[in-house]
Residue frames as a rotation matrix with the C-alpha (Angstrom) as fourth column:
MET 1
-0.155 -0.663 0.732 59.91
0.813 0.336 0.476 107.93
-0.562 0.669 0.487 155.20
LYS 2
0.137 0.167 -0.976 60.56
-0.293 -0.935 -0.201 110.90
-0.946 0.313 -0.079 152.82
TYR 3
-0.334 -0.207 0.919 60.06
0.745 0.539 0.392 110.65
-0.577 0.817 -0.026 149.07
ILE 4
0.344 0.372 -0.862 59.78
-0.242 -0.852 -0.464 112.90
-0.907 0.368 -0.203 146.03
LEU 5
0.516 -0.153 0.843 60.10
0.814 0.394 -0.427 112.89
-0.267 0.907 0.327 142.26
ALA 6
0.299 -0.454 -0.839 62.72
-0.148 -0.891 0.429 115.23
-0.943 -0.004 -0.334 140.58
LYS 7
0.930 -0.156 0.333 64.28
0.354 0.130 -0.926 116.09
0.101 0.979 0.176 137.31
LYS 8
0.117 -0.961 -0.249 68.04
0.809 -0.054 0.586 116.40
-0.577 -0.270 0.771 136.86
ILE 9
0.917 0.160 -0.367 69.17
0.006 -0.922 -0.388 119.93
-0.400 0.353 -0.846 135.83
GLU 10
0.607 -0.794 -0.045 72.93
-0.156 -0.064 -0.986 119.88
0.779 0.605 -0.162 135.63
MET 11
0.459 -0.582 -0.671 76.23
0.885 0.362 0.291 119.40
0.074 -0.728 0.682 137.54
THR 12
0.515 -0.425 0.744 78.12
-0.141 -0.898 -0.416 122.18
0.845 0.109 -0.523 139.09
GLN 13
-0.164 -0.626 -0.763 80.34
0.759 0.415 -0.503 122.81
0.631 -0.661 0.407 142.10
MET 14
0.740 0.348 0.575 80.18
-0.129 -0.766 0.630 124.73
0.660 -0.540 -0.522 145.41
PHE 15
-0.372 -0.911 0.177 82.35
-0.239 -0.091 -0.967 125.53
0.897 -0.402 -0.184 148.32
ASP 16
0.417 0.570 -0.708 81.81
0.588 0.424 0.688 123.95
0.693 -0.703 -0.159 151.76
GLU 17
0.994 0.101 -0.039 82.63
0.094 -0.627 0.774 125.58
0.054 -0.773 -0.632 155.22
ASP 18
0.431 -0.901 -0.043 86.34
0.361 0.129 0.924 124.68
-0.827 -0.413 0.380 154.93
GLY 19
0.272 -0.212 -0.939 86.62
-0.663 -0.749 -0.023 126.31
-0.698 0.628 -0.344 151.52
LYS 20
-0.763 -0.429 0.483 86.91
0.012 0.739 0.674 122.89
-0.646 0.520 -0.559 149.63
VAL 21
-0.540 0.434 -0.722 85.38
-0.840 -0.221 0.495 122.43
0.055 0.874 0.484 146.34
VAL 22
-0.552 0.403 0.730 82.40
-0.075 0.848 -0.525 119.99
-0.830 -0.345 -0.438 146.40
PRO 23
-0.935 0.275 -0.224 80.87
-0.223 0.036 0.974 118.60
0.276 0.961 0.028 143.13
VAL 24
-0.542 0.819 0.187 77.11
-0.088 0.166 -0.982 118.72
-0.836 -0.549 -0.017 143.27
THR 25
-0.809 0.462 0.364 74.14
0.513 0.250 0.821 117.77
0.288 0.851 -0.439 140.99
LEU 26
-0.798 0.589 -0.125 71.21
-0.471 -0.740 -0.480 120.20
-0.375 -0.324 0.868 140.84
VAL 27
-0.799 0.599 0.057 67.76
0.562 0.709 0.427 118.65
0.215 0.373 -0.903 140.66
LEU 28
-0.598 0.725 0.342 64.29
-0.660 -0.688 0.303 120.19
0.455 -0.045 0.890 140.32
ALA 29
-0.893 0.263 -0.365 62.32
0.390 0.857 -0.337 118.29
0.224 -0.443 -0.868 143.07
GLY 30
-0.299 0.922 -0.245 58.67
0.883 0.170 -0.437 118.57
-0.361 -0.347 -0.866 143.02
PRO 31
-0.499 0.503 0.705 56.12
-0.751 0.154 -0.642 119.94
-0.432 -0.850 0.301 143.91
CYS 32
-0.863 0.276 -0.423 54.30
-0.004 0.834 0.552 116.61
0.505 0.478 -0.718 143.70
GLU 33
-0.303 0.847 0.436 50.80
-0.937 -0.349 0.028 115.85
0.176 -0.400 0.900 144.55
ILE 34
-0.871 0.045 0.489 49.37
-0.149 0.925 -0.350 112.72
-0.468 -0.378 -0.799 146.26
LEU 35
-0.512 0.663 -0.546 46.86
-0.801 -0.141 0.581 111.21
0.308 0.735 0.603 143.84
GLN 36
0.466 0.697 -0.546 45.95
-0.433 0.717 0.546 107.91
0.772 -0.018 0.636 145.31
LEU 37
-0.354 -0.458 0.815 46.39
-0.921 0.320 -0.220 106.00
-0.160 -0.829 -0.535 148.69
LYS 38
0.124 0.357 -0.926 46.39
-0.475 0.841 0.261 102.21
0.871 0.407 0.274 148.11
THR 39
-0.117 -0.061 0.991 45.52
-0.984 0.144 -0.107 100.06
-0.136 -0.988 -0.077 150.93
LYS 40
-0.946 -0.278 0.169 45.61
-0.272 0.960 0.060 96.23
-0.179 0.011 -0.984 151.70
GLU 41
-0.300 0.915 0.269 41.78
0.100 0.310 -0.945 96.10
-0.949 -0.257 -0.185 151.81
SER 42
0.648 0.633 -0.424 41.17
-0.297 -0.303 -0.906 97.59
-0.702 0.712 -0.009 148.31
ASP 43
0.635 -0.406 -0.657 44.41
-0.765 -0.210 -0.609 96.87
0.109 0.890 -0.443 146.48
GLY 44
0.920 -0.226 -0.319 46.19
0.259 0.964 0.063 94.09
0.293 -0.140 0.946 148.33
TYR 45
-0.110 -0.949 -0.294 49.25
0.960 -0.026 -0.277 96.23
0.256 -0.313 0.915 149.22
GLU 46
0.676 0.259 -0.690 50.00
0.516 -0.835 0.192 99.61
-0.526 -0.486 -0.698 150.74
ALA 47
-0.431 -0.749 0.503 51.42
0.902 -0.344 0.260 102.45
-0.022 0.566 0.824 148.57
VAL 48
0.244 0.337 -0.910 51.23
0.146 -0.940 -0.309 106.18
-0.959 -0.057 -0.278 147.85
GLN 49
0.079 -0.126 0.989 50.81
0.994 0.084 -0.069 107.26
-0.075 0.988 0.132 144.26
ILE 50
0.095 -0.116 -0.989 52.23
0.235 -0.962 0.135 110.71
-0.967 -0.246 -0.064 143.41
GLY 51
0.657 0.104 0.746 52.20
0.752 -0.153 -0.641 112.89
0.047 0.983 -0.179 140.30
PHE 52
-0.037 -0.770 -0.637 54.93
0.465 -0.578 0.671 115.12
-0.885 -0.271 0.379 139.13
GLU 53
-0.918 -0.308 -0.252 55.01
-0.021 -0.595 0.803 117.91
-0.397 0.742 0.540 136.39
LYS 54
-0.017 0.997 -0.080 51.48
0.206 -0.074 -0.976 119.00
-0.978 -0.033 -0.204 135.73
LEU 55
-0.565 -0.125 0.816 50.50
0.811 0.097 0.577 119.00
-0.151 0.987 0.047 132.05
LYS 56
-0.883 0.330 -0.334 49.09
-0.389 -0.913 0.127 122.08
-0.262 0.242 0.934 130.24
GLU 57
-0.151 0.976 0.156 45.46
-0.372 0.090 -0.924 122.08
-0.916 -0.198 0.350 129.56
LYS 58
0.462 0.311 -0.830 45.77
-0.872 -0.012 -0.489 121.58
-0.162 0.950 0.266 125.82
LYS 59
-0.538 -0.709 -0.456 48.06
-0.742 0.655 -0.144 118.52
0.401 0.261 -0.878 126.43
VAL 60
-0.678 0.266 0.686 45.54
-0.470 0.561 -0.682 116.72
-0.566 -0.784 -0.256 128.53
THR 61
-0.709 0.441 -0.550 43.73
-0.405 0.384 0.830 113.98
0.577 0.811 -0.094 126.70
LYS 62
0.332 0.935 0.126 40.44
-0.708 0.159 0.689 112.19
0.624 -0.318 0.714 127.71
SER 63
0.509 -0.103 -0.855 42.34
0.261 0.965 0.040 109.17
0.820 -0.243 0.518 129.10
ILE 64
-0.373 -0.707 -0.601 44.46
0.806 0.074 -0.587 111.11
0.459 -0.704 0.542 131.50
LYS 65
0.007 0.517 0.856 41.90
-0.069 -0.853 0.517 113.80
0.998 -0.063 0.030 132.57
ILE 66
0.889 0.368 -0.274 41.60
0.211 0.202 0.956 112.31
0.407 -0.908 0.102 136.11
LYS 67
0.581 -0.762 -0.287 45.40
0.406 -0.034 0.913 112.48
-0.705 -0.647 0.290 136.68
PRO 68
0.948 -0.101 0.301 46.87
0.229 -0.435 -0.871 115.21
0.219 0.895 -0.390 134.41
TYR 69
0.539 -0.843 0.003 50.56
-0.535 -0.339 0.774 114.66
-0.651 -0.419 -0.633 135.22
ARG 70
0.335 -0.531 -0.778 53.53
-0.839 0.208 -0.503 113.76
0.429 0.821 -0.376 133.00
TYR 71
-0.595 -0.678 -0.432 55.04
-0.319 0.692 -0.647 111.33
0.738 -0.247 -0.628 135.60
LEU 72
0.616 0.660 0.431 53.12
-0.706 0.218 0.674 108.98
0.350 -0.719 0.600 138.06
LYS 73
-0.383 -0.749 -0.540 55.04
-0.298 0.654 -0.696 106.84
0.875 -0.106 -0.473 140.56
GLU 74
0.784 0.619 -0.050 54.14
-0.173 0.296 0.939 104.66
0.596 -0.728 0.339 143.52
PHE 75
-0.472 -0.839 0.271 56.16
-0.563 0.050 -0.825 104.44
0.679 -0.542 -0.496 146.76
ARG 76
0.030 0.440 -0.897 55.49
0.233 0.870 0.434 101.41
0.972 -0.222 -0.077 148.90
VAL 77
-0.878 -0.225 -0.423 54.82
0.462 -0.162 -0.872 103.23
0.127 -0.961 0.246 152.17
LEU 78
0.125 0.928 0.351 51.62
0.419 -0.370 0.829 104.46
0.899 0.043 -0.436 153.83
GLU 79
-0.855 -0.483 -0.186 51.87
0.375 -0.330 -0.866 107.06
0.357 -0.811 0.463 156.52
GLU 80
-0.111 0.811 -0.575 49.35
0.973 -0.029 -0.229 108.33
-0.202 -0.585 -0.786 158.97
GLY 81
0.071 0.229 -0.971 47.81
0.318 -0.928 -0.195 111.66
-0.945 -0.295 -0.138 158.21
LYS 82
-0.914 -0.350 -0.205 48.43
-0.098 -0.300 0.949 111.65
-0.393 0.888 0.239 154.44
LYS 83
0.102 0.979 0.175 45.45
0.293 0.139 -0.946 112.33
-0.951 0.147 -0.273 152.22
VAL 84
-0.062 -0.043 0.997 44.71
0.985 0.159 0.068 112.63
-0.161 0.986 0.033 148.59
GLY 85
0.730 0.289 0.619 45.53
0.462 -0.877 -0.135 116.19
0.504 0.384 -0.773 147.28
ASP 86
0.759 -0.515 -0.399 48.43
0.192 -0.409 0.892 116.85
-0.623 -0.753 -0.212 149.66
LYS 87
0.827 -0.557 -0.073 51.50
-0.306 -0.339 -0.890 118.52
0.471 0.758 -0.451 148.20
ILE 88
0.715 -0.694 -0.086 55.04
0.535 0.464 0.706 117.30
-0.450 -0.551 0.703 148.57
ASP 89
0.831 -0.490 0.262 57.94
-0.140 -0.641 -0.755 119.74
0.538 0.591 -0.601 148.04
VAL 90
-0.028 -0.978 -0.207 61.69
0.205 0.198 -0.959 120.14
0.978 -0.069 0.195 149.15
SER 91
0.002 -0.033 0.999 60.69
-0.799 -0.601 -0.018 121.45
0.601 -0.799 -0.027 152.61
ILE 92
0.948 0.306 -0.092 60.48
-0.216 0.826 0.520 117.74
0.236 -0.473 0.849 153.74
PHE 93
0.460 -0.866 -0.196 64.26
0.724 0.494 -0.481 117.61
0.513 0.079 0.855 153.44
GLU 94
0.940 -0.289 -0.183 67.00
-0.093 -0.730 0.677 119.26
-0.329 -0.620 -0.713 155.51
GLU 95
0.472 -0.844 -0.256 70.61
-0.658 -0.144 -0.740 120.06
0.587 0.517 -0.623 154.56
GLY 96
-0.457 -0.745 0.486 72.88
-0.889 0.379 -0.255 117.18
0.006 -0.549 -0.836 155.55
ASP 97
0.449 0.674 0.587 70.18
-0.630 0.704 -0.328 114.50
-0.634 -0.222 0.740 155.05
LYS 98
-0.744 -0.651 0.154 71.32
-0.412 0.627 0.660 111.22
-0.526 0.428 -0.735 153.64
ILE 99
0.305 0.908 -0.288 69.18
-0.734 0.032 -0.678 110.10
-0.606 0.418 0.676 150.62
LYS 100
-0.408 -0.296 0.864 68.88
0.324 0.838 0.440 107.27
-0.854 0.459 -0.245 148.17
VAL 101
-0.059 0.301 -0.952 68.56
-0.728 -0.665 -0.165 108.32
-0.683 0.684 0.258 144.46
SER 102
-0.220 -0.009 0.975 67.26
0.464 0.878 0.113 106.11
-0.858 0.478 -0.189 141.56
GLY 103
0.317 0.335 -0.887 67.29
-0.588 -0.665 -0.461 106.92
-0.744 0.668 -0.014 137.89
THR 104
0.854 -0.009 0.520 67.96
0.371 0.711 -0.597 105.66
-0.364 0.703 0.611 134.40
SER 105
-0.033 -0.949 -0.315 71.59
0.226 -0.314 0.922 105.91
-0.974 -0.040 0.224 133.22
LYS 106
0.044 -0.090 -0.995 72.66
-0.775 -0.632 0.023 107.38
-0.630 0.770 -0.097 129.90
GLY 107
0.805 0.196 0.559 72.08
0.179 0.819 -0.545 105.06
-0.565 0.539 0.625 126.87
LYS 108
-0.027 -0.931 -0.363 75.24
-0.506 -0.301 0.809 104.47
-0.862 0.205 -0.463 124.96
GLY 109
0.578 0.320 -0.750 73.93
-0.816 0.252 -0.521 102.17
0.022 0.913 0.407 122.12
PHE 110
0.972 -0.231 -0.050 75.81
0.219 0.960 -0.175 99.17
0.088 0.159 0.983 120.82
GLN 111
0.519 -0.841 0.151 79.35
-0.855 -0.513 0.077 99.16
0.013 -0.169 -0.986 122.19
GLY 112
0.235 -0.573 -0.785 82.38
-0.204 0.760 -0.616 96.82
0.950 0.305 0.061 121.81
GLY 113
0.559 -0.096 -0.823 84.04
0.634 0.689 0.351 94.91
0.534 -0.718 0.446 124.72
VAL 114
-0.529 -0.848 -0.027 86.54
0.677 -0.402 -0.616 97.61
0.512 -0.344 0.787 125.49
LYS 115
-0.715 0.244 0.655 83.96
-0.338 -0.941 -0.019 100.21
0.612 -0.234 0.756 126.34
ARG 116
0.339 0.935 -0.107 81.24
-0.405 0.247 0.880 97.91
0.849 -0.256 0.462 127.68
TRP 117
0.917 0.069 -0.393 83.35
0.226 0.722 0.654 95.80
0.328 -0.689 0.646 129.96
GLY 118
0.739 -0.666 0.104 86.68
-0.630 -0.626 0.460 97.60
-0.241 -0.405 -0.882 130.26
PHE 119
0.736 -0.526 0.426 88.72
0.587 0.809 -0.014 94.94
-0.337 0.261 0.904 128.29
HIS 120
0.286 -0.643 -0.710 92.18
-0.087 -0.756 0.649 96.42
-0.954 -0.124 -0.272 127.63
GLY 121
0.880 0.096 -0.465 92.39
-0.463 -0.043 -0.885 95.14
-0.105 0.994 0.006 124.01
LYS 122
0.735 -0.643 0.214 95.46
0.667 0.743 -0.056 93.67
-0.123 0.184 0.975 122.26
THR 123
0.100 -0.851 -0.516 98.97
0.366 -0.451 0.814 95.03
-0.925 -0.270 0.267 121.91
ALA 124
0.813 0.181 -0.553 99.94
-0.381 -0.552 -0.741 97.22
-0.440 0.814 -0.380 118.97
SER 125
-0.232 -0.948 0.219 102.83
-0.322 0.288 0.902 94.77
-0.918 0.139 -0.372 117.88
HIS 126
-0.694 -0.155 -0.703 103.33
-0.719 0.100 0.688 93.21
-0.037 0.983 -0.180 114.48
GLY 127
-0.887 0.321 -0.333 100.48
0.177 0.901 0.397 91.06
0.427 0.293 -0.855 113.21
VAL 128
-0.501 0.730 -0.465 97.71
0.710 0.039 -0.703 92.86
-0.495 -0.682 -0.538 115.14
LYS 129
-0.992 0.125 -0.012 96.26
-0.100 -0.729 0.677 94.88
0.076 0.673 0.736 112.17
HIS 130
-0.354 0.933 0.070 92.64
-0.556 -0.270 0.786 95.86
0.752 0.239 0.614 112.73
GLU 131
0.111 0.300 -0.947 92.56
0.461 0.829 0.316 93.69
0.880 -0.472 -0.047 115.93
HIS 132
-0.700 -0.620 0.353 93.36
-0.026 -0.472 -0.881 96.24
0.713 -0.626 0.315 118.66
ARG 133
-0.630 0.534 0.564 89.98
-0.776 -0.417 -0.472 96.45
-0.017 -0.735 0.678 120.25
THR 134
0.068 0.670 -0.739 88.50
-0.577 0.631 0.519 93.02
0.814 0.391 0.430 119.36
LEU 135
0.690 0.417 0.592 87.59
-0.721 0.326 0.611 90.33
0.062 -0.849 0.525 121.95
GLY 136
-0.511 -0.847 -0.149 89.70
-0.857 0.515 0.013 87.51
0.066 0.134 -0.989 120.78
SER 137
-0.773 0.192 -0.605 88.66
0.052 0.969 0.241 83.92
0.632 0.155 -0.759 121.48
VAL 138
-0.360 0.699 0.618 85.16
-0.918 -0.384 -0.100 83.58
0.167 -0.604 0.780 122.86
GLY 139
0.632 0.747 -0.206 84.29
-0.697 0.664 0.270 79.83
0.339 -0.027 0.940 122.57
TYR 140
0.055 -0.546 0.836 85.49
-0.641 0.622 0.449 76.39
-0.765 -0.561 -0.316 123.71
ALA 141
-0.587 -0.308 -0.749 86.82
-0.766 0.511 0.390 73.60
0.263 0.803 -0.535 121.64
SER 142
-0.992 0.126 0.015 85.10
0.108 0.896 -0.430 71.02
-0.067 -0.425 -0.903 123.84
HIS 143
-0.321 0.929 -0.184 81.66
0.176 -0.133 -0.975 72.68
-0.931 -0.345 -0.121 124.00
SER 144
-0.732 -0.060 0.678 81.62
0.681 -0.042 0.731 73.86
-0.016 0.997 0.072 120.38
ARG 145
0.303 0.804 0.512 79.56
0.692 -0.555 0.462 76.84
0.655 0.215 -0.724 121.33
VAL 146
-0.579 -0.391 0.716 79.70
-0.158 -0.807 -0.569 80.16
0.800 -0.442 0.406 123.22
LEU 147
-0.489 0.361 -0.794 78.57
0.838 0.449 -0.311 79.68
0.244 -0.817 -0.522 126.93
LYS 148
0.439 0.753 0.490 75.81
0.543 -0.657 0.523 81.94
0.716 0.037 -0.697 128.25
GLY 149
0.917 -0.009 -0.399 76.81
0.338 -0.513 0.789 84.98
-0.212 -0.858 -0.467 130.22
LYS 150
0.020 -0.965 0.261 79.99
0.986 0.062 0.153 85.58
-0.163 0.254 0.953 128.27
LYS 151
0.254 0.024 -0.967 81.02
0.190 -0.982 0.026 89.24
-0.948 -0.190 -0.254 128.28
MET 152
-0.353 -0.252 0.901 80.64
0.919 0.088 0.384 90.32
-0.176 0.964 0.200 124.68
PRO 153
-0.998 0.041 0.043 79.69
-0.025 -0.944 0.329 93.47
0.055 0.327 0.943 122.76
GLY 154
-0.318 0.948 0.016 76.09
0.892 0.293 0.344 94.75
0.322 0.124 -0.939 123.06
ARG 155
0.261 0.501 0.825 73.77
0.247 -0.861 0.445 97.44
0.933 0.087 -0.349 124.11
THR 156
-0.517 -0.629 -0.581 75.19
0.784 -0.075 -0.616 99.54
0.344 -0.774 0.532 126.89
GLY 157
-0.996 0.077 0.037 73.63
-0.085 -0.861 -0.502 101.88
-0.006 -0.503 0.864 129.44
SER 158
-0.357 0.933 0.050 69.93
-0.698 -0.302 0.649 102.87
0.621 0.197 0.759 129.82
GLU 159
-0.247 0.213 -0.945 69.63
0.527 0.848 0.053 100.79
0.813 -0.485 -0.322 133.04
ARG 160
0.737 0.545 0.399 68.09
-0.103 -0.493 0.864 101.61
0.668 -0.678 -0.308 136.32
ILE 161
-0.292 -0.907 -0.305 70.73
0.473 0.140 -0.870 102.63
0.831 -0.398 0.388 138.87
THR 162
0.828 0.561 -0.004 70.29
0.224 -0.323 0.920 103.28
0.514 -0.762 -0.393 142.57
LEU 163
-0.296 -0.944 0.142 72.82
0.212 -0.210 -0.954 105.27
0.931 -0.253 0.262 144.58
LYS 164
0.628 0.532 -0.568 72.73
0.620 0.100 0.778 105.20
0.470 -0.841 -0.267 148.35
ASN 165
0.320 -0.407 -0.856 74.03
0.817 -0.338 0.466 107.58
-0.479 -0.849 0.225 151.07
LEU 166
-0.302 -0.348 0.888 74.15
0.712 -0.701 -0.033 110.76
0.634 0.622 0.459 148.98
GLU 167
-0.376 0.095 -0.922 74.10
0.817 -0.436 -0.378 113.97
-0.437 -0.895 0.086 150.91
ILE 168
0.544 0.576 0.610 71.99
0.751 -0.658 -0.048 117.07
0.374 0.484 -0.791 150.38
LYS 169
-0.493 -0.838 -0.236 74.34
0.866 -0.446 -0.227 120.00
0.085 -0.316 0.945 150.48
LYS 170
-0.926 0.217 -0.308 71.85
-0.159 -0.966 -0.202 122.91
-0.341 -0.138 0.930 149.82
ILE 171
-0.293 0.921 0.257 68.11
0.929 0.337 -0.150 123.37
-0.225 0.195 -0.955 149.54
ASP 172
-0.989 0.144 -0.029 66.50
-0.147 -0.949 0.279 126.29
0.013 0.280 0.960 147.57
LYS 173
-0.554 0.832 -0.025 62.86
0.501 0.309 -0.808 126.24
-0.665 -0.460 -0.588 148.95
GLU 174
-0.077 0.495 -0.865 61.67
-0.456 -0.789 -0.412 129.13
-0.887 0.363 0.286 146.59
ARG 175
-0.085 -0.037 -0.996 62.71
-0.996 -0.015 0.085 127.35
-0.018 0.999 -0.035 143.33
ASN 176
0.822 0.359 0.442 62.31
-0.424 0.904 0.055 123.72
-0.380 -0.233 0.895 144.59
ILE 177
0.506 -0.695 -0.511 65.95
-0.392 0.342 -0.854 122.89
0.768 0.633 -0.099 143.82
LEU 178
0.898 -0.362 0.251 68.19
-0.077 0.431 0.899 120.42
-0.434 -0.826 0.359 145.73
ALA 179
0.286 -0.899 -0.331 72.03
-0.849 -0.078 -0.523 120.42
0.444 0.431 -0.786 145.41
ILE 180
0.970 0.056 0.238 73.09
-0.151 0.902 0.404 116.74
-0.192 -0.428 0.883 145.92
LYS 181
0.150 -0.989 0.003 76.77
-0.770 -0.115 0.627 115.93
-0.620 -0.097 -0.779 146.53
GLY 182
-0.575 -0.546 0.609 78.29
-0.046 0.765 0.643 113.90
-0.817 0.341 -0.465 143.69
ALA 183
-0.753 0.255 -0.607 76.90
-0.645 -0.100 0.758 112.59
0.133 0.962 0.239 140.39
ILE 184
-0.127 0.798 0.589 73.56
-0.311 0.532 -0.787 110.96
-0.942 -0.284 0.181 139.85
PRO 185
-0.576 -0.176 0.798 72.58
0.531 0.661 0.529 108.70
-0.621 0.729 -0.288 136.90
GLY 186
0.343 0.785 0.516 71.10
0.864 -0.048 -0.501 109.99
-0.369 0.618 -0.695 133.61
ARG 187
-0.552 -0.414 0.724 71.36
0.727 -0.665 0.174 112.91
0.409 0.622 0.668 131.26
ARG 188
-0.939 0.314 -0.143 69.78
-0.205 -0.842 -0.499 116.39
-0.277 -0.439 0.855 131.86
GLY 189
-0.314 0.930 -0.191 66.05
-0.913 -0.240 0.328 116.06
0.260 0.278 0.925 132.24
THR 190
-0.540 0.113 -0.834 66.10
0.064 0.994 0.093 112.44
0.839 -0.003 -0.544 133.54
LEU 191
0.472 0.750 0.463 63.38
-0.520 -0.187 0.833 111.60
0.712 -0.634 0.302 136.07
ILE 192
-0.665 -0.741 -0.094 64.88
-0.208 0.304 -0.930 110.89
0.717 -0.599 -0.356 139.49
GLU 193
0.572 0.768 -0.288 63.24
0.130 0.261 0.956 109.20
0.810 -0.585 0.049 142.44
ILE 194
-0.470 -0.764 0.442 64.54
-0.366 -0.287 -0.885 110.45
0.803 -0.577 -0.145 145.78
ARG 195
0.587 0.544 -0.600 64.01
0.336 0.511 0.791 108.55
0.737 -0.666 0.117 149.12
GLY 196
0.029 -0.567 0.823 64.99
-0.668 -0.624 -0.407 109.85
0.744 -0.538 -0.397 152.50
C-alpha cells in the first residue's frame, strides 16, 4: 500500500495526449519521515506513524522535541522492510495510478436551507414578501414538535471528505508535486492524505 501526506496548492489545467483540457489539482506531497512503527505486541494494533512539514528550530517546543513535525498521521498498515527514519516521497507513485484522497472541506459557516440542502425556495408571487429562501413548515400538528434529523439551517462544510479513484496525471519528482485529475476537498493549504 502506498501512502503520503500532502498540502493542496491550487487548481489548474493541462492538456492530455489527445489535446483535450484536463482540470487538475496540484499538491505538495511529502517528503515525509517514518517516526514510529506500531505493532500488535506493543500497541495492540499495526500502524505506521509519519511526520510531514518539519518545523524550524525556533518553533520547536520542549513537548514536541522528539517529533518536530507540524503534522503527524497514522496509516493502519505495516509493511516488511520499513524502519524508523525512512523517507517517503512522490517517487512511490507513477503517472496513471488510481488513488484515494481524504481532506477537510471548506467551512462555510451558518447557512440557510437553500445553500445547505439545495431547497429551491418559494415562488416570487404576491404575498411572499421576505419569504423567498425560508424553509416553510417544519413541524407536525400531531407530534407538536420538530422530529430529529429534519433538514434545517445550520453549520455547513468543514467535514472530512474522501474521494476514490482519482488519477495522477503528472509527477514532478524534483519539487515533490503531484497533479491529480479533478478537484479535491479543502482550500489552499489544506492537509491531504493520499493512499494508493
